[in-house]
C-alpha positions as CSV (number, residue, x, y, z in Angstrom):
1,X,55.4,100.5,76.0
2,X,55.7,97.4,73.6
3,X,58.8,98.7,72.2
4,X,60.4,98.8,75.8
5,X,59.3,95.5,76.3
6,X,60.4,94.1,73.0
7,X,63.9,96.2,73.2
8,X,64.4,94.5,76.8
9,X,63.4,90.8,75.4
10,X,66.0,91.5,72.4
11,X,68.4,92.8,75.2
12,X,68.4,89.6,77.1
13,X,68.2,87.3,74.3
14,X,71.6,88.7,73.1
15,X,72.8,88.3,77.0
16,X,72.0,84.6,76.5
17,X,74.0,84.2,73.6
18,X,77.2,85.4,75.4
19,X,79.8,83.6,76.8
20,X,82.4,85.2,79.4
21,X,85.2,84.7,76.4
22,X,82.8,86.9,74.2
23,X,82.1,89.4,76.4
24,X,86.2,89.8,77.2
25,X,86.4,89.7,73.4
26,X,84.6,92.7,73.0
27,X,85.4,94.9,76.1
28,X,88.9,94.3,76.2
29,X,89.3,98.0,76.7
30,X,87.9,97.8,79.8
31,X,88.5,94.7,81.4
32,X,92.4,94.7,80.3
33,X,93.7,98.3,80.5
34,X,90.9,100.5,82.4
35,X,90.5,98.1,85.7
36,X,93.6,96.8,86.4
37,X,95.2,100.5,86.1
38,X,91.9,102.7,87.7
39,X,90.0,100.1,89.9
40,X,92.2,97.1,90.7
41,X,95.1,99.5,91.7
42,X,93.2,101.3,93.8
43,X,91.9,98.1,95.6
44,X,95.2,96.6,96.5
45,X,96.7,99.9,97.6
46,X,93.7,100.5,99.5
47,X,93.6,97.4,101.3
48,X,97.4,97.6,102.0
49,X,97.1,101.2,103.5
50,X,94.3,99.8,105.7
51,X,96.3,96.6,106.6
52,X,99.2,98.7,108.0
53,X,96.8,101.9,109.1
54,X,98.8,101.4,112.5
55,X,102.3,101.9,111.2
56,X,101.1,104.9,109.3
57,X,99.5,106.6,112.4
58,X,102.7,106.0,114.6
59,X,104.8,107.4,111.9
60,X,102.8,110.4,111.4
61,X,102.6,110.9,115.3
62,X,106.5,110.6,115.2
63,X,106.6,113.1,112.3
64,X,104.0,115.8,114.2
65,X,106.6,115.5,117.3
66,X,109.3,116.5,115.1
67,X,107.4,119.2,113.3
68,X,106.4,120.7,116.8
69,X,110.2,120.4,117.9
70,X,111.2,122.4,114.9
71,X,108.4,124.8,114.2
72,X,109.8,126.0,110.8
73,X,108.7,129.5,109.6
74,X,106.0,128.6,106.8
75,X,105.7,131.0,103.9
76,X,101.9,131.1,102.6
77,X,102.3,132.0,98.7
78,X,99.0,133.1,96.8
79,X,99.4,134.3,93.5
80,X,96.7,135.4,91.0
81,X,95.0,138.0,89.1
82,X,91.3,140.0,90.5
83,X,91.0,137.4,92.8
84,X,90.2,140.1,95.5
85,X,87.1,138.7,96.3
86,X,87.7,135.0,96.9
87,X,91.2,136.1,99.6
88,X,88.6,136.4,102.6
89,X,87.5,132.8,102.7
90,X,91.2,131.7,102.2
91,X,92.3,133.8,105.1
92,X,89.6,132.8,107.3
93,X,90.7,129.6,106.8
94,X,94.3,130.4,107.6
95,X,93.2,131.7,110.9
96,X,91.5,128.8,111.9
97,X,94.5,126.7,111.6
98,X,96.3,124.5,113.9
99,X,99.7,125.3,112.7
100,X,100.4,129.3,113.4
101,X,103.7,129.8,112.4
102,X,103.4,131.3,108.8
103,X,103.6,134.3,106.8
104,X,101.2,135.1,104.1
105,X,102.3,136.4,101.1
106,X,99.9,138.0,98.3
107,X,101.1,138.3,94.6
108,X,98.7,140.2,92.2
109,X,99.4,139.4,89.1
110,X,98.5,143.0,87.1
111,X,94.5,142.7,88.4
112,X,92.5,145.3,86.7
113,X,89.1,145.3,89.7
114,X,89.3,146.0,93.1
115,X,91.5,143.8,93.8
116,X,94.8,145.9,94.4
117,X,92.4,148.1,97.1
118,X,91.3,144.9,98.8
119,X,94.8,143.7,99.5
120,X,96.3,146.9,100.3
121,X,93.4,147.3,102.9
122,X,94.0,143.4,104.3
123,X,97.8,144.5,104.6
124,X,97.5,147.6,106.4
125,X,95.4,145.8,109.0
126,X,97.9,143.3,109.3
127,X,95.9,140.2,107.9
128,X,98.4,139.3,105.2
129,X,102.3,139.5,105.8
130,X,103.4,141.3,102.7
131,X,101.4,142.7,99.5
132,X,102.9,142.4,96.3
133,X,101.9,143.8,92.7
134,X,103.0,143.2,89.5
135,X,101.6,146.0,87.3
136,X,101.7,144.5,84.3
137,X,100.6,140.6,84.2
138,X,103.2,137.9,84.2
139,X,101.3,134.9,84.6
140,X,101.2,132.4,87.4
141,X,104.5,131.4,87.0
142,X,105.8,134.5,87.3
143,X,103.7,135.8,90.5
144,X,104.5,132.8,92.0
145,X,108.3,133.3,91.5
146,X,108.0,137.0,92.5
147,X,106.4,135.8,95.9
148,X,108.8,133.2,96.4
149,X,111.9,135.7,95.9
150,X,110.8,137.0,99.3
151,X,109.9,133.6,101.0
152,X,111.5,133.8,104.5
153,X,110.2,130.3,105.4
154,X,112.0,127.0,105.3
155,X,108.7,125.4,103.1
156,X,106.5,127.3,101.2
157,X,102.8,126.5,100.7
158,X,101.6,127.4,96.9
159,X,97.5,128.3,97.3
160,X,95.3,129.2,94.8
161,X,93.1,132.3,95.9
162,X,90.1,130.6,95.8
163,X,90.5,127.9,98.0
164,X,90.5,127.3,101.7
165,X,91.8,124.4,104.0
166,X,90.9,122.4,106.3
167,X,91.6,123.5,110.0
168,X,95.0,121.4,110.1
169,X,95.4,121.3,106.6
170,X,98.6,123.0,106.7
171,X,100.2,121.1,109.8
172,X,99.4,117.8,107.8
173,X,100.9,118.8,104.5
174,X,104.1,119.5,106.5
175,X,104.2,116.3,108.2
176,X,105.6,114.2,105.2
177,X,109.2,116.6,105.4
178,X,109.4,114.8,108.9
179,X,108.7,111.0,107.4
180,X,111.8,111.1,105.2
181,X,114.5,113.8,104.6
182,X,114.4,113.0,100.8
183,X,111.0,114.2,100.7
184,X,111.6,117.6,99.3
185,X,107.7,118.8,97.9
186,X,104.0,117.3,99.1
187,X,101.0,117.7,97.7
188,X,97.8,118.0,99.0
189,X,94.1,116.7,98.7
190,X,91.8,118.6,96.6
191,X,88.4,118.8,97.1
192,X,85.2,120.4,95.6
193,X,84.0,123.3,98.0
194,X,80.7,124.0,95.0
195,X,79.5,120.5,94.6
196,X,76.3,121.1,94.8
197,X,76.4,123.8,92.5
198,X,75.4,121.7,89.0
199,X,75.8,118.3,87.4
200,X,78.8,119.4,85.9
201,X,80.5,120.2,89.6
202,X,78.9,117.1,91.3
203,X,80.5,114.9,88.7
204,X,83.6,117.0,89.2
205,X,83.4,116.3,93.1
206,X,83.4,112.6,92.4
207,X,86.3,112.8,89.6
208,X,88.3,114.8,92.5
209,X,87.8,112.0,94.8
210,X,88.6,109.4,92.5
211,X,91.4,110.7,91.0
212,X,92.9,112.7,93.4
213,X,92.3,111.7,96.8
214,X,92.5,107.9,95.9
215,X,94.3,108.5,92.7
216,X,97.2,110.1,94.0
217,X,97.3,108.1,97.0
218,X,98.5,105.0,94.8
219,X,101.0,106.4,92.9
220,X,102.6,108.1,95.6
221,X,102.8,105.1,97.6
222,X,104.0,103.3,94.4
223,X,106.4,105.8,94.3
224,X,105.3,107.5,91.0
225,X,103.1,110.4,91.9
226,X,104.0,113.0,89.5
227,X,102.0,116.2,89.7
228,X,101.5,118.5,92.7
229,X,98.5,120.5,92.6
230,X,99.1,124.1,92.3
231,X,95.9,124.7,94.3
232,X,97.5,123.0,97.4
233,X,101.2,122.0,97.4
234,X,103.9,122.9,99.7
235,X,107.8,122.6,99.0
236,X,111.2,122.7,100.7
237,X,112.2,126.6,99.7
238,X,116.0,125.9,99.3
239,X,115.1,122.9,96.5
240,X,112.4,125.5,95.1
241,X,115.3,128.0,94.7
242,X,117.8,125.0,93.4
243,X,115.6,124.4,90.6
244,X,114.6,127.7,89.5
245,X,111.1,128.0,90.7
246,X,108.2,127.7,88.6
247,X,108.7,127.6,85.0
248,X,105.8,129.3,82.5
249,X,102.6,126.9,82.2
250,X,100.1,125.7,81.3
251,X,100.7,122.7,83.2
252,X,103.3,124.5,85.9
253,X,102.0,122.1,88.7
254,X,103.4,119.0,87.2
255,X,106.4,120.8,85.4
256,X,107.9,121.4,88.9
257,X,107.0,118.3,90.2
258,X,109.2,116.6,87.3
259,X,112.0,119.1,87.7
260,X,112.1,118.2,92.0
261,X,112.0,114.6,90.7
262,X,114.6,114.8,88.3
263,X,117.1,116.2,90.8
264,X,116.8,113.2,92.5
265,X,114.5,114.4,95.5
266,X,111.2,112.7,96.5
267,X,107.6,114.1,96.3
268,X,104.8,113.0,98.6
269,X,101.2,113.6,98.8
270,X,99.2,114.1,101.6
271,X,95.7,112.8,101.1
272,X,94.5,114.0,105.2
273,X,95.4,117.6,104.3
274,X,92.6,118.6,102.6
275,X,91.8,122.0,100.2
276,X,88.5,123.1,99.3
277,X,88.6,124.6,95.9
278,X,85.8,126.2,93.1
279,X,85.7,124.1,89.9
280,X,83.7,125.2,86.7
281,X,80.2,125.2,86.9
282,X,79.1,125.1,83.0
283,X,80.4,122.2,80.5
284,X,82.1,124.7,78.5
285,X,84.2,126.2,80.7
286,X,85.3,122.8,82.3
287,X,86.4,121.4,78.7
288,X,88.2,124.9,78.3
289,X,90.1,124.3,81.7
290,X,90.9,120.4,80.8
291,X,91.9,121.5,76.9
292,X,94.5,123.7,78.9
293,X,95.5,121.0,81.7
294,X,95.7,118.4,78.7
295,X,97.9,120.2,76.7
296,X,100.8,120.3,79.4
297,X,101.2,116.5,79.2
298,X,102.4,117.0,75.6
299,X,104.2,120.2,76.4
300,X,106.0,119.0,79.5
301,X,106.4,115.3,79.3
302,X,106.9,114.3,75.8
303,X,108.9,117.6,75.3
304,X,110.6,119.2,77.6
305,X,111.1,116.3,80.2
306,X,111.5,113.5,77.7
307,X,114.7,112.9,78.8
308,X,113.1,111.3,81.9
309,X,112.2,108.3,79.5
310,X,116.0,107.9,77.9
311,X,118.7,105.6,79.5
312,X,121.0,108.8,80.6
313,X,123.8,109.0,82.9
314,X,121.0,110.4,85.8
315,X,118.5,107.7,84.5
316,X,116.0,106.9,87.7
317,X,113.7,103.7,87.1
318,X,110.9,105.4,89.4
319,X,111.1,108.7,87.1
320,X,110.7,106.6,83.9
321,X,107.9,104.7,85.2
322,X,105.8,108.1,86.4
323,X,106.2,109.5,83.1
324,X,105.5,106.5,81.1
325,X,102.0,106.0,83.5
326,X,100.9,109.3,82.5
327,X,102.0,109.2,78.9
328,X,100.8,105.8,78.1
329,X,97.3,106.3,80.4
330,X,96.5,110.0,79.8
331,X,97.2,110.0,75.9
332,X,98.4,106.9,74.2
333,X,95.7,104.9,75.5
334,X,93.0,107.5,74.5
335,X,93.8,107.0,70.4
336,X,93.2,103.2,71.2
337,X,90.2,103.8,73.0
338,X,89.4,105.7,70.0
339,X,90.3,103.2,67.5
340,X,88.3,100.5,69.9
341,X,85.1,102.7,69.4
342,X,85.5,102.7,65.8
343,X,86.0,99.2,65.8
344,X,82.7,98.2,67.8
345,X,80.7,100.4,65.9
346,X,81.9,98.8,62.5
347,X,81.8,95.0,64.0
348,X,78.8,95.2,65.9
349,X,76.3,97.4,64.1
350,X,73.6,94.4,64.2
351,X,73.8,94.8,68.1
352,X,75.3,98.0,68.4
353,X,72.6,98.8,71.4
354,X,72.7,96.2,73.0
355,X,76.9,96.5,73.5
356,X,76.5,99.9,74.4
357,X,74.1,99.1,77.0
358,X,76.2,96.3,78.3
359,X,79.1,98.5,78.5
360,X,77.3,101.0,80.0
361,X,76.2,98.6,82.9
362,X,80.1,97.0,83.5
363,X,81.0,100.7,83.9
364,X,78.6,101.5,86.5
365,X,79.4,98.2,88.5
366,X,83.0,99.9,88.3
367,X,81.9,102.9,89.3
368,X,80.5,101.1,92.4
369,X,83.6,99.6,93.4
370,X,85.7,102.6,92.9
371,X,83.0,104.7,95.2
372,X,83.4,102.0,97.5
373,X,86.9,102.5,97.8
374,X,86.2,106.4,98.0
375,X,83.6,105.7,101.0
376,X,86.6,103.8,103.0
377,X,89.2,106.3,102.2
378,X,87.1,109.6,102.5
379,X,87.3,111.8,106.3
380,X,83.6,113.1,104.6
381,X,81.9,110.2,104.3
382,X,78.5,111.6,105.4
383,X,78.9,115.0,103.4
384,X,79.7,113.3,100.3
385,X,77.5,110.0,100.2
386,X,74.7,111.5,98.1
387,X,77.4,111.7,95.2
388,X,76.6,108.3,95.0
389,X,73.5,109.3,92.8
390,X,75.5,110.9,90.1
391,X,77.2,107.1,89.5
392,X,75.3,106.3,86.4
393,X,76.5,109.8,84.5
394,X,80.6,108.3,85.3
395,X,80.8,106.8,82.3
396,X,79.4,109.4,80.4
397,X,81.6,111.7,82.4
398,X,85.0,110.2,82.5
399,X,84.7,107.8,79.6
400,X,83.5,110.3,76.8
401,X,83.6,113.8,78.0
402,X,86.7,114.2,79.5
403,X,88.4,111.6,77.1
404,X,87.5,113.3,73.9
405,X,88.8,116.6,75.4
406,X,92.3,115.1,76.1
407,X,92.1,113.7,73.0
408,X,91.5,117.3,71.3
409,X,93.8,118.7,74.0
410,X,96.7,115.9,72.8
411,X,96.4,116.1,69.0
412,X,96.1,120.1,69.0
413,X,99.3,120.7,70.9
414,X,101.0,117.6,69.1
415,X,101.2,119.2,65.9
416,X,100.1,122.7,66.4
417,X,101.9,124.0,69.4
418,X,98.5,125.5,70.5
419,X,99.5,126.0,74.1
420,X,102.0,128.9,73.2
421,X,98.7,130.8,72.2
422,X,96.6,130.0,74.9
423,X,95.6,133.3,76.7
424,X,95.9,131.8,80.2
425,X,99.2,132.7,80.3
426,X,100.2,136.4,79.1
427,X,101.2,136.5,75.1
428,X,104.9,138.1,75.7
429,X,105.6,134.9,78.4
430,X,104.6,132.6,75.4
431,X,106.6,134.1,73.1
432,X,109.5,133.8,75.5
433,X,109.2,130.2,76.2
434,X,108.6,129.4,72.3
435,X,111.8,130.9,71.2
436,X,113.3,128.7,74.5
437,X,112.0,125.4,72.7
438,X,113.3,126.3,69.7
């Protein structure tokens, strides 16, 4: 007990000796790099949207009138392997949709369980419009392209089989197409369905609320939105065919978004079109997932789409800023952060505990601000309020776990091209992608 009081006394003494300038000098990374991008921008955009809420609602109402008048056929595309056990929840949510003019195309990517029998039965009973099967696994992009070839709808809505939708999600994700004729792809808002399974899933639920629901609203408002989630995204069918559909991943979600932006069309985020999905329940599975996701930044943004950063004849400032923002904040600053932490260890060794604790407190304060923004935006305020209890862990989760995963992924992909050996894609497709790169 005396040790605790002595430690607190030492910490208070340390705080008494600090000035504002010394705090800013020690925690410059937090105040001058992280706060402006991940907190201040979200506050300002949220305030702007609150101030213009009436005009946003009026525009949506007018778009809804145009949507009902047009009443386009929508092709709902669901590719995947061994997803038979998940499809019932998705189909149930589709049957409850407020928008009814759709077809459901299921693509089985070489399943080796009972999925083919489940899908065959669902097609026989008329619960899905078309069931397609690849006898040999080709990967998610291959399956999606196979299904999109048969799509008859004006728009294609791409869904993961383990997702489910709010009753108005299809209608809401279609509205942006009728807000602006230049919008040719729309991302939906993905939230965590199994948020209460483990601490791991609860922290992911917080992350999704901040980075997807709020973060993508910010980038979409600024015109630099750069990734339409594969779990829930809508595309103009003609534009999909124009760009040649999906390319081999991992990272195909961000890749197809970049392809659409490069053709000159706009992409948009529909924060009120909500899709619920299941996330990894263990830390090791989450780490592997994030390695795969993070490698795509190097593979696609730094390699395949590096021309966006160059002053070519097709140069677009918004595309440039979209790509640059992703590269700088998701990759470059992670390496700067690593040197920042090493410098703290070397220069603050006499007060290391105090520095770490104060840094944790500052991050916690930032998390409180972010959570207040989330509660302002979300439509599930009562259900998600319990996540407040997990805020003390956000610093460890976002600041260390996810950052380390990105560092590992980017370094391994930069120097060793490890995404081409990722089992998430069949070996044959990765070989073809590597040959095309060469």
